[in-house]
C-alpha positions in Angstrom: 0.0 0.1 0.0 1.0 3.7 -0.5 2.2 4.8 3.0 1.6 8.5 2.6 2.2 9.2 6.6 5.5 7.4 6.5 6.6 8.9 3.2 5.7 12.5 4.4 7.5 11.9 7.7 10.8 10.9 5.9 10.5 13.8 3.5 10.1 16.2 6.2 13.2 14.8 8.1 15.0 14.8 4.8 14.4 18.6 4.2 15.7 19.3 7.7 18.9 17.3 6.9 19.2 19.1 3.8 19.1 22.3 5.3 21.8 21.5 7.6 23.9 20.0 4.8 23.6 23.1 2.5 24.7 25.4 5.2 27.3 23.2 7.0 28.7 21.1 4.2 28.1 22.3 0.6 28.8 26.0 1.5 32.5 24.9 2.6 33.0 22.5 -0.2 35.6 23.4 -2.9 34.2 24.0 -6.2 35.3 21.5 -8.9 37.4 22.4 -11.8 35.4 23.4 -14.8 31.9 24.4 -13.5 30.2 25.9 -10.5 29.5 23.3 -7.9 25.7 23.6 -8.5 23.7 24.5 -11.5 21.9 27.4 -12.8 21.2 29.9 -10.2 22.8 27.9 -7.7 20.4 25.0 -8.0 20.9 21.3 -8.6 21.6 20.3 -12.1 19.1 17.8 -13.9 20.9 15.3 -16.1 19.0 13.6 -18.9 20.0 10.0 -18.2 20.5 8.5 -21.7 18.5 11.5 -22.9 14.7 10.9 -21.9 14.3 7.0 -22.0 11.0 7.3 -20.2 9.6 8.6 -23.5 12.0 7.6 -26.2 14.4 4.6 -26.8 17.5 5.5 -25.0 20.7 6.8 -26.4 19.1 8.3 -29.5 19.3 11.8 -30.9 15.4 11.8 -30.4 15.9 10.9 -26.8 18.5 13.6 -26.1 16.5 16.1 -28.1 13.5 15.6 -26.0 15.5 15.9 -22.7 16.9 19.3 -23.8 13.2 20.4 -24.6 12.1 19.2 -21.3 14.8 21.5 -19.6 17.7 19.2 -18.8 20.7 21.0 -18.2 23.1 18.1 -19.3 22.5 15.1 -21.4 24.4 11.9 -20.7 25.9 9.6 -23.4 27.4 6.2 -22.4 30.4 5.8 -24.6 31.4 2.6 -26.4 34.1 1.8 -29.1 33.4 0.5 -32.5 35.8 -1.7 -34.3 37.4 1.1 -35.8 38.0 3.2 -32.7 35.0 5.6 -32.9 33.0 6.5 -29.9 29.2 5.8 -30.0 26.4 6.1 -27.5 25.1 2.7 -26.3 24.5 1.6 -22.6 26.5 -1.4 -23.1 28.9 -3.0 -25.7 26.1 -5.5 -26.1 23.7 -4.3 -28.8 21.6 -7.4 -29.2 18.5 -6.0 -27.3 19.0 -2.3 -28.1 19.2 -2.4 -32.0 17.7 -4.5 -34.8 20.9 -6.2 -35.5 19.2 -9.7 -35.1 17.2 -8.8 -38.3 20.3 -8.1 -40.5 21.3 -11.6 -41.9 24.5 -10.1 -43.0 25.8 -9.9 -39.4 24.5 -13.2 -38.1 28.1 -14.5 -38.0 29.1 -11.7 -35.6 27.1 -13.1 -32.9 29.2 -14.3 -30.0 29.7 -14.4 -26.3 32.0 -12.1 -24.2 32.4 -11.7 -20.4 32.6 -8.2 -19.5 33.3 -7.3 -15.9 32.3 -10.7 -14.6 29.1 -10.7 -16.5 28.4 -13.2 -19.4 26.7 -11.7 -22.4 25.7 -14.8 -24.4 24.9 -15.2 -28.1 24.8 -11.4 -28.9 26.4 -8.7 -30.8 28.9 -6.1 -29.7 29.9 -2.6 -30.8 33.6 -3.6 -30.9 32.8 -6.0 -33.6 31.2 -3.5 -35.9 32.8 -0.5 -37.9 30.9 2.8 -37.5 29.6 2.5 -41.0 28.2 -0.9 -40.3 26.6 0.2 -36.9 25.0 3.1 -38.9 22.9 0.6 -41.0 21.3 -0.5 -37.7 18.3 1.0 -35.8 17.6 1.5 -32.3 15.1 -0.5 -30.1 13.5 0.1 -26.7 15.6 -1.7 -24.1 12.8 -2.2 -21.6 9.7 -3.0 -23.8 7.7 -4.7 -20.9 8.1 -1.5 -18.7 7.9 0.9 -21.5 5.8 -0.6 -24.2 4.9 2.8 -25.6 8.5 3.2 -26.6 8.3 0.1 -28.8 6.2 2.1 -31.4 9.4 4.0 -32.0 11.6 0.9 -32.8 13.4 1.1 -36.0 13.4 5.0 -36.4 16.7 6.1 -34.9 20.4 5.4 -35.7 23.0 4.7 -33.2 24.5 8.2 -32.6 28.2 9.0 -32.5 29.8 11.0 -29.7 30.3 13.7 -32.1 26.5 13.8 -33.0 25.7 14.1 -29.4 28.1 17.0 -28.8 26.8 18.8 -32.0 23.2 18.7 -30.5 24.2 19.7 -27.1 26.2 22.8 -28.3 23.3 23.8 -30.8 21.1 23.9 -27.8 23.4 25.4 -25.1 23.2 22.3 -22.8 26.1 20.3 -21.2 27.4 16.8 -21.8 28.0 14.2 -19.2 29.8 11.3 -20.9 30.5 7.9 -19.2 33.5 5.9 -20.1 32.1 2.4 -20.1 34.1 -0.6 -19.0 37.7 0.8 -19.4 39.2 -2.4 -18.1 37.3 -4.5 -20.7 38.0 -2.1 -23.5 41.8 -2.1 -22.5 41.8 -5.9 -22.8 40.7 -5.6 -26.6 43.1 -2.8 -27.3 41.2 0.4 -26.7 41.6 3.2 -24.2 39.2 6.1 -23.7 41.9 8.7 -22.7 43.0 9.9 -26.0 39.8 9.5 -28.1 37.7 11.2 -25.4 40.0 14.1 -24.8 40.8 14.8 -28.4 37.2 14.9 -29.2 36.4 17.2 -26.5 39.4 19.4 -27.5 38.3 19.5 -31.1 35.0 20.9 -30.1 36.5 23.6 -27.7 35.0 21.6 -24.6 38.3 21.2 -22.6 38.5 24.5 -21.0 37.8 25.3 -17.3 34.4 26.7 -18.1 33.2 24.0 -20.5 29.8 22.5 -19.6 31.2 18.9 -19.3 31.5 16.3 -16.7 33.3 13.0 -17.2 32.2 10.0 -15.2 33.2 6.3 -14.6 32.4 3.4 -12.4 36.3 2.6 -12.4 39.0 4.5 -10.7 42.2 4.1 -12.5 40.8 5.8 -15.6 39.8 8.9 -13.6 43.0 9.1 -11.9 44.8 9.2 -15.3 42.5 11.8 -16.5 43.0 13.9 -13.5 46.4 14.7 -14.8 45.3 15.4 -18.5 42.2 17.6 -18.1 40.7 20.5 -16.4 37.3 19.1 -16.6 35.5 17.8 -13.6 35.5 14.0 -13.0 32.8 12.2 -11.2 33.3 8.8 -9.5 30.3 6.7 -9.9 29.3 4.3 -6.9 27.2 1.4 -7.6 24.7 0.0 -4.9 27.0 -3.1 -4.4 30.2 -4.7 -5.8 33.4 -3.1 -6.6 35.1 -1.1 -9.3 36.0 -3.6 -12.2 39.7 -2.4 -12.2 40.0 -3.1 -8.5 38.7 -6.6 -9.2 41.0 -7.1 -12.1 44.0 -5.9 -9.9 43.1 -8.0 -7.0 42.3 -4.9 -4.9 39.9 -6.0 -2.1 38.2 -2.8 -1.7 34.5 -2.4 -2.7 31.9 0.5 -3.4 31.1 0.3 0.3 34.7 1.3 1.2 34.5 4.4 -1.3 31.7 5.8 0.6 33.4 5.8 4.1 34.9 9.1 5.3 38.3 7.8 4.3 37.2 6.4 0.8 35.6 9.9 0.2 38.7 11.7 1.1 40.6 9.5 -1.2 38.1 10.1 -4.1 38.6 13.9 -3.4 42.3 13.6 -4.5 41.4 12.7 -8.0 37.7 13.6 -8.6 35.4 16.4 -8.1 32.3 14.5 -7.1 30.5 11.2 -6.7 27.5 9.7 -8.5 26.0 7.3 -6.0 23.3 4.9 -6.5 20.2 6.7 -4.8 19.9 4.0 -2.4 23.1 5.1 -0.7 21.5 8.3 0.2 18.2 7.1 1.5 18.5 3.5 2.6 16.2 1.2 1.1 15.3 3.3 -1.9 15.3 0.6 -4.6 12.5 -1.3 -6.4 9.9 -2.6 -4.1 11.6 -2.1 -0.8 10.4 -0.2 2.1 12.0 3.2 2.4 14.6 3.6 5.2 16.3 6.8 6.8 18.6 9.1 5.0 22.2 8.5 5.3 25.0 10.8 6.0 26.5 10.4 2.6 25.6 13.9 1.2 27.0 15.7 4.2 30.1 13.5 4.2 30.9 14.1 0.6 30.4 17.9 0.9 32.7 18.0 3.9 35.5 16.9 1.7 34.5 19.1 -1.3 32.7 16.6 -3.4 29.7 17.1 -5.5 26.8 14.5 -5.2 24.9 13.5 -8.2 22.8 10.3 -7.6 21.3 8.0 -10.0 18.9 6.9 -11.5 15.5 8.4 -11.0 12.8 6.8 -13.0 8.9 7.4 -12.9 7.6 3.7 -13.1 6.4 1.7 -10.2 8.8 -1.0 -11.3 11.8 1.0 -10.2 10.3 2.8 -7.1 10.4 2.0 -3.4 7.3 0.6 -2.0 6.5 3.9 -0.3 6.4 5.7 -3.6 4.4 3.0 -5.5 0.8 3.9 -6.6 -2.1 1.7 -7.6 -3.2 -1.9 -7.5 -0.2 -4.2 -7.4 -2.3 -7.0 -8.9 -2.9 -5.1 -12.1 -1.0 -6.1 -15.1 -0.3 -2.5 -15.8 1.2 -1.9 -12.3 4.8 -2.1 -13.1 4.7 0.4 -15.9 2.1 2.7 -14.2 3.6 5.9 -12.6 4.1 6.3 -9.1 4.7 9.2 -6.7 8.3 10.0 -8.2 7.7 13.8 -7.4 7.8 12.9 -3.8 10.9 11.0 -4.1 12.6 13.9 -6.1 11.6 16.3 -3.5 13.2 14.3 -0.8 16.5 14.3 -2.6 16.4 17.9 -3.3 15.7 18.5 0.2 18.8 16.4 1.2 21.1 18.8 -0.5 22.1 16.9 -3.6 23.9 18.9 -6.3 22.2 17.2 -9.2 20.7 14.0 -10.4 20.3 11.5 -13.2 16.5 11.2 -14.4 15.0 9.2 -17.1 12.2 11.8 -17.3 13.9 15.1 -16.9 10.7 17.0 -17.2 9.5 15.8 -13.8 12.9 16.5 -12.2 12.8 20.0 -13.7 9.2 20.6 -12.4 9.8 19.5 -9.0 12.9 21.6 -8.9 11.0 24.5 -9.8 8.4 23.7 -7.1 11.1 23.1 -4.6 13.4 26.1 -5.3 11.4 28.3 -7.4 12.0 29.1 -11.3 15.3 29.1 -12.7 16.6 31.5 -15.4 16.2 30.9 -19.0 19.0 28.9 -20.5 21.5 31.0 -22.3 
């Protein structure tokens, strides 16, 4: 059932903690290189996570364009390599479920199995086995057809975009970009490194200066440390809900993501990164699909104390992804999973806790709740 009284109580306590965080933590935090530590008019930034995948197939120009139209401050391309070393926007190297590659008999022989960061991707296709020209013959598909069946009406309409195409769109519309270097350890094992292609592309587009609207993010640590010495752009250490950075695992380093969110771990992150992108359940305990909501943690405050930004992920509107406190409707209904819950209450709580930005699949709602929470922001220049 929808627990209004409990949720309201948690939101109230979150707002109180957020007030303490903003005055005691964020105000004393060092600003990261490249951008102000918060968004327009000092408010949290809204990052269009893979564009606007609650409405359009993810990582397509259509998805990014809609995110911009909805008011996102940044759009987020996950970067993968092609066989000929080009950077393209896909959530994973595996493109079996996100493109129509299975409908192309000419690529049937490319089907294979790979293990990436300990996960086996069986009998599928990978970006690294296709040239850019070959990838451009494919069309995108909805990754979550059972949760977002309306998006399947758009299957087959959109290309796989290059990183350059995403940059062109962002620059034309005055928004920032927030690229993620995906699976650096895996790509290193097959002969690719993000460092030069990423930085060279940004440099060619005049996006390598201290005032460029760019964040670079990674779930791994080693590549961020290398980038720290080569760019003035702010870097974000992503922190998953469980597990460990893949480069730690590969090197036999026993530390996990749990270790990274301790005061000692955050202090270490602050030596090479400008912020963290934690799973949202690390800020409010239990905030994951179907679980009862717990209490706010001290992560926002602890990160601000060592000068780190906090950009949690991922905020999605459907009941499928919401904690039980935010779910709405009859759980026995066949429509329950993709029906929308009370995500505005979730967003309001996190804004109250003093976050510096967030990743949202539906940036329109994140922008609307931000406006309600803080008041209107200036028009984008």
